[in-house]
N, CA and C atoms as a LAMMPS dump frame, in Angstrom:
ITEM: TIMESTEP
0
ITEM: NUMBER OF ATOMS
396
ITEM: BOX BOUNDS ff ff ff
-5.0000000000000000e+02 5.0000000000000000e+02
-5.0000000000000000e+02 5.0000000000000000e+02
-5.0000000000000000e+02 5.0000000000000000e+02
ITEM: ATOMS id mol type element x y z
1 1 1 N -333.394 -125.35 423.348
2 1 2 C -333.828 -126.002 424.563
3 1 3 C -335.155 -126.72 424.307
4 2 1 N -335.292 -127.908 424.815
5 2 2 C -336.502 -128.7 424.682
6 2 3 C -337.6 -128.13 425.57
7 3 1 N -338.807 -128.116 425.061
8 3 2 C -339.939 -127.607 425.835
9 3 3 C -340.281 -128.577 426.962
10 4 1 N -340.655 -128.053 428.123
11 4 2 C -341.057 -128.931 429.229
12 4 3 C -342.287 -129.756 428.868
13 5 1 N -342.322 -130.967 429.36
14 5 2 C -343.446 -131.877 429.153
15 5 3 C -344.282 -131.887 430.433
16 6 1 N -345.57 -131.584 430.344
17 6 2 C -346.424 -131.635 431.532
18 6 3 C -347.116 -132.996 431.66
19 7 1 N -346.995 -133.612 432.83
20 7 2 C -347.636 -134.898 433.106
21 7 3 C -348.467 -134.792 434.373
22 8 1 N -349.528 -135.57 434.433
23 8 2 C -350.397 -135.666 435.603
24 8 3 C -350.559 -137.137 435.941
25 9 1 N -350.522 -137.451 437.233
26 9 2 C -350.782 -138.828 437.654
27 9 3 C -351.398 -138.827 439.048
28 10 1 N -352.086 -139.903 439.36
29 10 2 C -352.776 -140.024 440.637
30 10 3 C -351.779 -140.042 441.785
31 11 1 N -352.149 -139.381 442.875
32 11 2 C -351.322 -139.404 444.08
33 11 3 C -351.575 -140.671 444.892
34 12 1 N -352.531 -141.478 444.475
35 12 2 C -352.872 -142.705 445.183
36 12 3 C -352.569 -143.924 444.317
37 13 1 N -351.97 -144.922 444.905
38 13 2 C -351.65 -146.185 444.236
39 13 3 C -352.542 -147.274 444.799
40 14 1 N -353.064 -148.097 443.893
41 14 2 C -353.862 -149.235 444.336
42 14 3 C -352.967 -150.221 445.058
43 15 1 N -353.535 -150.951 445.957
44 15 2 C -352.761 -151.851 446.814
45 15 3 C -352.869 -153.275 446.387
46 16 1 N -352.855 -154.164 447.3
47 16 2 C -352.947 -153.81 448.704
48 16 3 C -351.587 -153.465 449.297
49 17 1 N -351.505 -152.615 450.285
50 17 2 C -352.569 -151.691 450.65
51 17 3 C -352.543 -150.485 449.727
52 18 1 N -353.666 -149.802 449.66
53 18 2 C -353.718 -148.557 448.901
54 18 3 C -352.796 -147.568 449.604
55 19 1 N -352.014 -146.801 448.829
56 19 2 C -351.069 -145.886 449.462
57 19 3 C -350.967 -144.587 448.69
58 20 1 N -350.493 -143.6 449.399
59 20 2 C -350.332 -142.255 448.874
60 20 3 C -348.883 -142.047 448.413
61 21 1 N -348.685 -141.422 447.262
62 21 2 C -347.349 -141.082 446.764
63 21 3 C -346.945 -139.756 447.411
64 22 1 N -345.992 -139.827 448.317
65 22 2 C -345.55 -138.637 449.029
66 22 3 C -344.552 -137.835 448.196
67 23 1 N -344.343 -136.599 448.588
68 23 2 C -343.306 -135.788 447.953
69 23 3 C -341.952 -136.459 448.123
70 24 1 N -341.705 -137.022 449.294
71 24 2 C -340.437 -137.705 449.537
72 24 3 C -340.241 -138.854 448.541
73 25 1 N -341.253 -139.67 448.346
74 25 2 C -341.148 -140.774 447.386
75 25 3 C -340.893 -140.255 445.982
76 26 1 N -341.615 -139.241 445.609
77 26 2 C -341.472 -138.683 444.263
78 26 3 C -340.049 -138.192 444.027
79 27 1 N -339.49 -137.477 444.988
80 27 2 C -338.114 -136.992 444.846
81 27 3 C -337.125 -138.149 444.781
82 28 1 N -337.325 -139.158 445.603
83 28 2 C -336.404 -140.293 445.603
84 28 3 C -336.488 -141.091 444.3
85 29 1 N -337.665 -141.179 443.712
86 29 2 C -337.814 -141.901 442.435
87 29 3 C -337.046 -141.22 441.305
88 30 1 N -336.778 -139.926 441.458
89 30 2 C -336.037 -139.18 440.434
90 30 3 C -334.533 -139.311 440.601
91 31 1 N -334.103 -139.922 441.673
92 31 2 C -332.699 -140.242 441.867
93 31 3 C -331.774 -139.043 441.959
94 32 1 N -330.584 -139.231 441.438
95 32 2 C -329.523 -138.24 441.545
96 32 3 C -329.917 -136.892 440.954
97 33 1 N -330.719 -136.899 439.912
98 33 2 C -331.138 -135.639 439.308
99 33 3 C -331.768 -134.725 440.35
100 34 1 N -332.704 -135.256 441.137
101 34 2 C -333.4 -134.444 442.139
102 34 3 C -332.476 -134.029 443.27
103 35 1 N -331.521 -134.871 443.604
104 35 2 C -330.615 -134.553 444.717
105 35 3 C -329.778 -133.308 444.454
106 36 1 N -329.548 -132.996 443.215
107 36 2 C -328.685 -131.869 442.866
108 36 3 C -329.444 -130.547 442.743
109 37 1 N -330.742 -130.557 442.986
110 37 2 C -331.549 -129.357 442.812
111 37 3 C -331.699 -128.571 444.111
112 38 1 N -332.043 -127.294 443.955
113 38 2 C -332.539 -126.506 445.074
114 38 3 C -333.992 -126.191 444.778
115 39 1 N -334.769 -125.92 445.821
116 39 2 C -336.221 -125.85 445.683
117 39 3 C -336.809 -124.578 446.282
118 40 1 N -337.846 -124.085 445.634
119 40 2 C -338.727 -123.118 446.269
120 40 3 C -340.026 -123.857 446.56
121 41 1 N -340.64 -123.49 447.656
122 41 2 C -341.837 -124.174 448.131
123 41 3 C -342.942 -123.149 448.308
124 42 1 N -344.127 -123.511 447.865
125 42 2 C -345.29 -122.667 448.112
126 42 3 C -346.431 -123.569 448.55
127 43 1 N -346.956 -123.312 449.738
128 43 2 C -348.098 -124.077 450.237
129 43 3 C -349.276 -123.133 450.355
130 44 1 N -350.476 -123.67 450.2
131 44 2 C -351.653 -122.828 450.105
132 44 3 C -352.608 -122.943 451.286
133 45 1 N -352.281 -123.763 452.267
134 45 2 C -353.122 -123.89 453.447
135 45 3 C -352.298 -123.495 454.667
136 46 1 N -352.595 -122.354 455.233
137 46 2 C -351.84 -121.878 456.387
138 46 3 C -352.065 -122.773 457.593
139 47 1 N -350.967 -123.032 458.318
140 47 2 C -351.04 -123.784 459.55
141 47 3 C -351.058 -125.293 459.403
142 48 1 N -351.275 -125.797 458.202
143 48 2 C -351.355 -127.243 458.004
144 48 3 C -349.961 -127.869 457.975
145 49 1 N -349.024 -127.198 457.327
146 49 2 C -347.654 -127.69 457.206
147 49 3 C -346.681 -126.579 457.62
148 50 1 N -346.582 -126.294 458.923
149 50 2 C -345.749 -125.162 459.358
150 50 3 C -344.281 -125.294 458.947
151 51 1 N -343.761 -126.514 458.887
152 51 2 C -342.368 -126.693 458.481
153 51 3 C -342.155 -126.294 457.021
154 52 1 N -343.137 -126.57 456.178
155 52 2 C -343.03 -126.162 454.779
156 52 3 C -343.263 -124.658 454.619
157 53 1 N -344.077 -124.093 455.479
158 53 2 C -344.252 -122.635 455.456
159 53 3 C -342.931 -121.955 455.804
160 54 1 N -342.183 -122.51 456.765
161 54 2 C -340.87 -121.961 457.105
162 54 3 C -339.911 -122.115 455.931
163 55 1 N -339.969 -123.254 455.253
164 55 2 C -339.106 -123.47 454.084
165 55 3 C -339.438 -122.465 452.994
166 56 1 N -340.713 -122.177 452.811
167 56 2 C -341.126 -121.212 451.795
168 56 3 C -340.539 -119.833 452.101
169 57 1 N -340.468 -119.496 453.377
170 57 2 C -339.943 -118.188 453.769
171 57 3 C -338.426 -118.092 453.572
172 58 1 N -337.746 -119.228 453.534
173 58 2 C -336.283 -119.232 453.39
174 58 3 C -335.813 -118.984 451.963
175 59 1 N -336.674 -119.142 451.008
176 59 2 C -336.242 -119.078 449.616
177 59 3 C -335.871 -120.479 449.163
178 60 1 N -334.762 -120.618 448.502
179 60 2 C -334.363 -121.943 447.994
180 60 3 C -333.688 -122.782 449.078
181 61 1 N -334.078 -124.075 449.074
182 61 2 C -333.442 -125.033 449.978
183 61 3 C -333.031 -126.25 449.166
184 62 1 N -332.065 -126.991 449.658
185 62 2 C -331.596 -128.187 448.98
186 62 3 C -332.576 -129.345 449.115
187 63 1 N -332.408 -130.326 448.269
188 63 2 C -333.29 -131.495 448.285
189 63 3 C -333.232 -132.221 449.616
190 64 1 N -332.042 -132.397 450.176
191 64 2 C -331.943 -133.094 451.461
192 64 3 C -332.655 -132.321 452.561
193 65 1 N -332.576 -130.999 452.525
194 65 2 C -333.306 -130.188 453.502
195 65 3 C -334.81 -130.358 453.316
196 66 1 N -335.244 -130.363 452.07
197 66 2 C -336.664 -130.55 451.784
198 66 3 C -337.13 -131.92 452.249
199 67 1 N -336.349 -132.944 451.973
200 67 2 C -336.707 -134.293 452.42
201 67 3 C -336.794 -134.374 453.942
202 68 1 N -335.919 -133.655 454.629
203 68 2 C -335.945 -133.658 456.095
204 68 3 C -337.216 -133.007 456.644
205 69 1 N -337.829 -132.129 455.872
206 69 2 C -339.033 -131.432 456.32
207 69 3 C -340.317 -132.211 456.064
208 70 1 N -340.279 -133.122 455.12
209 70 2 C -341.5 -133.851 454.778
210 70 3 C -341.382 -135.282 455.282
211 71 1 N -342.245 -135.617 456.203
212 71 2 C -342.242 -136.972 456.75
213 71 3 C -342.507 -137.962 455.623
214 72 1 N -341.864 -139.122 455.683
215 72 2 C -342.016 -140.085 454.583
216 72 3 C -343.456 -140.465 454.259
217 73 1 N -344.337 -140.477 455.229
218 73 2 C -345.71 -140.903 454.972
219 73 3 C -346.691 -139.741 454.973
220 74 1 N -346.219 -138.503 454.996
221 74 2 C -347.111 -137.353 455.114
222 74 3 C -347.763 -137 453.78
223 75 1 N -349.081 -136.882 453.826
224 75 2 C -349.82 -136.424 452.655
225 75 3 C -349.842 -134.904 452.665
226 76 1 N -349.444 -134.313 451.574
227 76 2 C -349.497 -132.867 451.427
228 76 3 C -350.722 -132.512 450.598
229 77 1 N -351.182 -131.294 450.742
230 77 2 C -352.355 -130.848 449.999
231 77 3 C -352.043 -129.478 449.407
232 78 1 N -352.255 -129.349 448.118
233 78 2 C -352.121 -128.064 447.429
234 78 3 C -350.791 -127.369 447.682
235 79 1 N -349.799 -127.77 446.946
236 79 2 C -348.496 -127.126 447.051
237 79 3 C -347.775 -127.11 445.718
238 80 1 N -346.85 -126.165 445.591
239 80 2 C -345.978 -126.069 444.415
240 80 3 C -344.539 -126.196 444.88
241 81 1 N -343.767 -126.99 444.152
242 81 2 C -342.367 -127.247 444.476
243 81 3 C -341.581 -127.087 443.176
244 82 1 N -340.757 -126.053 443.12
245 82 2 C -339.995 -125.758 441.908
246 82 3 C -338.53 -126.073 442.134
247 83 1 N -337.952 -126.918 441.257
248 83 2 C -336.563 -127.346 441.366
249 83 3 C -335.668 -126.6 440.393
250 84 1 N -334.543 -126.095 440.902
251 84 2 C -333.593 -125.308 440.112
252 84 3 C -332.253 -126.025 440.059
253 85 1 N -331.596 -125.954 438.892
254 85 2 C -330.278 -126.569 438.755
255 85 3 C -329.199 -125.639 439.311
256 86 1 N -327.953 -126.079 439.217
257 86 2 C -326.827 -125.312 439.776
258 86 3 C -326.655 -123.951 439.113
259 87 1 N -327.175 -123.803 437.895
260 87 2 C -327.089 -122.522 437.19
261 87 3 C -328.284 -121.616 437.483
262 88 1 N -329.17 -122.069 438.358
263 88 2 C -330.333 -121.264 438.724
264 88 3 C -331.501 -121.353 437.766
265 89 1 N -331.461 -122.323 436.835
266 89 2 C -332.563 -122.498 435.877
267 89 3 C -333.649 -123.395 436.472
268 90 1 N -334.886 -122.999 436.279
269 90 2 C -336.013 -123.828 436.688
270 90 3 C -336.053 -125.053 435.772
271 91 1 N -335.874 -126.259 436.333
272 91 2 C -335.806 -127.467 435.511
273 91 3 C -336.871 -128.507 435.864
274 92 1 N -337.562 -128.3 436.976
275 92 2 C -338.572 -129.272 437.393
276 92 3 C -339.622 -128.554 438.229
277 93 1 N -340.872 -128.733 437.845
278 93 2 C -341.981 -128.165 438.601
279 93 3 C -342.893 -129.298 439.043
280 94 1 N -343.246 -129.282 440.315
281 94 2 C -344.177 -130.248 440.867
282 94 3 C -345.333 -129.489 441.497
283 95 1 N -346.535 -129.951 441.234
284 95 2 C -347.722 -129.387 441.859
285 95 3 C -348.531 -130.538 442.433
286 96 1 N -349.004 -130.327 443.641
287 96 2 C -349.939 -131.287 444.191
288 96 3 C -351.282 -130.592 444.287
289 97 1 N -352.288 -131.251 443.779
290 97 2 C -353.609 -130.654 443.764
291 97 3 C -354.555 -131.451 444.648
292 98 1 N -355.02 -130.838 445.705
293 98 2 C -356.071 -131.401 446.543
294 98 3 C -355.727 -132.778 447.107
295 99 1 N -354.441 -133.121 447.154
296 99 2 C -354.041 -134.414 447.686
297 99 3 C -354.46 -135.591 446.823
298 100 1 N -354.948 -135.322 445.604
299 100 2 C -355.434 -136.407 444.754
300 100 3 C -354.528 -136.699 443.573
301 101 1 N -353.79 -135.679 443.119
302 101 2 C -352.936 -135.902 441.953
303 101 3 C -351.663 -135.08 442.053
304 102 1 N -350.687 -135.526 441.306
305 102 2 C -349.434 -134.8 441.13
306 102 3 C -349.352 -134.339 439.69
307 103 1 N -348.91 -133.116 439.508
308 103 2 C -348.6 -132.589 438.185
309 103 3 C -347.113 -132.303 438.174
310 104 1 N -346.485 -132.639 437.084
311 104 2 C -345.044 -132.492 436.944
312 104 3 C -344.759 -131.882 435.588
313 105 1 N -343.777 -131.001 435.53
314 105 2 C -343.383 -130.417 434.247
315 105 3 C -341.868 -130.312 434.232
316 106 1 N -341.264 -130.94 433.211
317 106 2 C -339.821 -130.89 433.035
318 106 3 C -339.48 -131.254 431.594
319 107 1 N -338.285 -130.86 431.167
320 107 2 C -337.761 -131.275 429.864
321 107 3 C -336.702 -132.355 430.038
322 108 1 N -336.447 -132.762 431.278
323 108 2 C -335.389 -133.725 431.585
324 108 3 C -335.857 -135.154 431.274
325 109 1 N -335.276 -135.788 430.233
326 109 2 C -335.714 -137.138 429.844
327 109 3 C -335.58 -138.167 430.967
328 110 1 N -334.556 -138.074 431.773
329 110 2 C -334.352 -139.022 432.873
330 110 3 C -335.534 -138.993 433.841
331 111 1 N -336.002 -137.803 434.156
332 111 2 C -337.137 -137.655 435.075
333 111 3 C -338.418 -138.149 434.418
334 112 1 N -338.63 -137.778 433.17
335 112 2 C -339.836 -138.225 432.464
336 112 3 C -339.881 -139.747 432.372
337 113 1 N -338.756 -140.364 432.079
338 113 2 C -338.699 -141.826 432.011
339 113 3 C -339.002 -142.452 433.372
340 114 1 N -338.429 -141.887 434.439
341 114 2 C -338.659 -142.429 435.781
342 114 3 C -340.129 -142.301 436.174
343 115 1 N -340.715 -141.157 435.901
344 115 2 C -342.122 -140.96 436.251
345 115 3 C -343.006 -141.932 435.471
346 116 1 N -342.761 -142.085 434.208
347 116 2 C -343.575 -143.011 433.408
348 116 3 C -343.376 -144.465 433.851
349 117 1 N -342.179 -144.805 434.29
350 117 2 C -341.911 -146.168 434.755
351 117 3 C -342.601 -146.436 436.091
352 118 1 N -342.452 -145.527 437.062
353 118 2 C -342.979 -145.741 438.399
354 118 3 C -344.462 -145.439 438.514
355 119 1 N -344.95 -144.568 437.642
356 119 2 C -346.355 -144.15 437.699
357 119 3 C -346.971 -144.295 436.307
358 120 1 N -347.308 -145.534 435.919
359 120 2 C -347.757 -145.795 434.546
360 120 3 C -349.061 -145.098 434.166
361 121 1 N -349.775 -144.548 435.132
362 121 2 C -350.99 -143.796 434.804
363 121 3 C -350.672 -142.36 434.409
364 122 1 N -349.402 -141.971 434.417
365 122 2 C -349.023 -140.6 434.027
366 122 3 C -349.462 -140.343 432.596
367 123 1 N -350.105 -139.203 432.411
368 123 2 C -350.576 -138.816 431.086
369 123 3 C -350.394 -137.313 430.928
370 124 1 N -350.469 -136.812 429.702
371 124 2 C -350.311 -135.365 429.513
372 124 3 C -351.302 -134.592 430.383
373 125 1 N -350.824 -133.536 430.99
374 125 2 C -351.699 -132.693 431.818
375 125 3 C -352.799 -132.095 430.956
376 126 1 N -353.982 -131.931 431.529
377 126 2 C -355.08 -131.344 430.75
378 126 3 C -354.782 -129.899 430.373
379 127 1 N -355.36 -129.434 429.281
380 127 2 C -355.154 -128.036 428.878
381 127 3 C -355.511 -127.091 430.025
382 128 1 N -354.652 -126.096 430.228
383 128 2 C -354.887 -125.106 431.27
384 128 3 C -354.352 -125.47 432.638
385 129 1 N -353.864 -126.704 432.794
386 129 2 C -353.38 -127.137 434.105
387 129 3 C -352.202 -126.301 434.594
388 130 1 N -351.427 -125.751 433.694
389 130 2 C -350.252 -124.996 434.083
390 130 3 C -350.403 -123.5 433.836
391 131 1 N -351.628 -123.054 433.626
392 131 2 C -351.841 -121.615 433.47
393 131 3 C -351.561 -120.933 434.799
394 132 1 N -350.901 -119.813 434.714
395 132 2 C -350.564 -119.068 435.938
396 132 3 C -351.748 -118.301 436.423
């Protein structure tokens, strides 16, 4: 099995207008691959995103359910989103840090190519970024 590749990129895109890369946009940029996943959600600010807190309590939810919970223009702050394939393997990890950057880790070449294409500032995550 190929080792996951960790990437970091800005959650903000220069404009005009300057805009925020939402979780919804990120999932849609990954196309069919993301649609077939189920997700666990962990948010770190109580009361800020009650719909995501409910999703976290449910365990795994499908991508369409997750997309329905996150408004297209909503900025999230400090969350972890883990994507699992049909066999229950963790295949995609997304972290949002402080609403300023996205961290992604996967071994899936299709996703890595899409992220590098859509977010050309993506670079290897700094050492320790994925320490538990």
